N, C-alpha and C positions, 0 to 999 in steps of 0.2 A: 235212600243211599242221596247224599250231598256230593255237589261236585263244586268246588273255588277254584278260581284262578291262581295260578303262582304268581310271584313278582316278575320272572321269565316269561317272555311271549309263548304260548301255547301249550305250557306246561298245566296240569291239572292235578290238583289234590282230590283225592278220592274217599270220604268217609261213610264206608258201608253202615247200612242198619244192622245192629249188634242187639240179639233177644238175650240177657241174662237171666241166669235164677240163681239158687243155692246149688245147682249142680254144676255151673259153668255158663257157658253160652252157645248160641249159635248164631251164624252169618252166612249170607250167600257172598262169597269172594268176588265171584265172576258170573255175569251173566249177559251175553251178548246181546238179548234184545233190551234188556234193561240201559245197558250201555249205548246202545242204538238211539233209546229215547232221548237219552242226555246229550246226544248230539256227537257221541264217542263213535268213530266208526274205523276199527282195525280188525285186521282178520289176523289173531296172533298161531302161529306156527309150530312154536316151541317153548317149552316152560324149562326154565332152568333153576338150580337149586344149589346153594353154598353153604357150608359149615363154617365157621370161624370160631374157634375152641376158646380164644383169650379174647379179653377186652384189649384194645389199643391197635388190633389190625387194622390196615390201611389196605383198602383195595382201591385201585383205579389211579387215575382217571381214563377210562376206557371208552373207544367206540368202534364203530364197523363205516371202514372208507366206501365211498363211492355207493355203488348199487347194493353194496351188502349192508347199507345204513339200517339200523332198525330202530322201533318205537319199542318201548318197553313199558309193562306194567308192573309196578315193584311191590312189594310187601315184605315184612318182618313176622315171621311165625312164632319164633322164641327171641328173647332178648330185646336190645335196643341198638339202633345205629344212628350216627348222624349221616345223613344222605345229602351228596352235595352233586351238583350239576354246574355245567358251565356250557352256554351258548355257543356255539362254533359257526353258527348260520350267517355268513357275509350278508350285509344289509338287513340283518333283524334289528327291530330296536332296541335289544337287550345283548348284541353280540360281543361277546367276549366278558359277559359278566356272570357271575356265579351267584347260587342260592342253596342254602341249605334247608334241611327238614330233619326234625325228629321222626323216625318211623319205630314202631315198637308193638310188641305183642299186646301191649296195653290197649294204645291208642287205635288200633287197627286201620291205620290210614294206609291208604295207597297212593303211589304217585305214578302217574302218565307222564313219561318224557319222551317226546316225538323225536325223530331221526336229526341227526345234525347236531346233538349234544354229547358233550363226554359227561360219564356218569362215574361216581366212585362212592365209598362210603366207609367210615370208622367206626368199629363196635365201640360201645361204651358199656357192654356187659359181658362175660363169658357165654359161651354156647349161643351163638347167633345163628338161627338158622333163617336164610334171606332167599325169597323166591323172588321170579320175573318170567314174565310172560314176553316173547319178542315176535313182531310182525313179520321177520325177516330170519332164514337159517344162518347160522355163523359160520363164517366163512375165514379160515385160518390165514389165508393171504390178505385178508382185509382188514385183520385184527391190528388196532393201532390206540396211540394214549397219548395224553400229555401229562407232565410233572404235577404231582399232587401238591408238590411244597415248592413250586414256582413262585418266586417272592412278588414278581410282578402282578401275578393273580390274586395273591395276599387273602387266600381262602383261610377262613377262621376254622379249623378243624377242632377248636376246643380241647387241644391236648398239646403236650410236648411232644412236637415231631420228631425230637431225636430219639424218643422212646418207641416210636412207631414201628409195628410189625408188619413186616412189607415184604413181596416176592423181589427177587433180583431183576425180572423183569420191568415190574412198575418202579423200581429205584432208578430205571436209566432211560423213561420216558422223556421226550423232548420236551423244551419249555413251551408255552403257547406261542411266543415270539417265532422260535422254530419251527413250529408247527404251521403257523401262519402262510409261510411261503409255499407250502404245498396244500394247502385248504382248498378242496374243492366244494364244499358245501355252500350252497346258495340259497337264503331265506325264499320261500315259495317256489322252490324248484324241487324239493325232497319228499 
């Protein structure tokens, strides 16, 4: 298993060992022991699974506020996505910056996104099965987000956003600047 640092502080790209032959492949997608040996110490308590039936679906940018904040371990089982994260942690060396990653059924990459990041993705193919582990339980009253199409963030979603298939809720999230007024994430404290 290979672990690489991403551009944004504390984010890790995980490339598991994949053993393939004419029948297909085998990989160990998660081993707490191996993750601990690599310096990744999170106790995951909840697994989530979403299906996006069409290419061009945009989900996010989501996060949980306050004590409900979540570290996520993300992977794609079928299809491919452009996965996007934004650092919301005041005082972080990468505060307010975004980074994107291609996660797919073919590259088997996983992304470890620490607490204090907004997260979203755009489907690049139809029938995307997207799985992620969380180190904290979902709390509806802590559910929050920022606008995926905020021009000040300038995220390159690699698609025409006027054609994005999104939820009504995601289309109404505040901009990053509007969120900043209420932001209680502090680098090193979550």
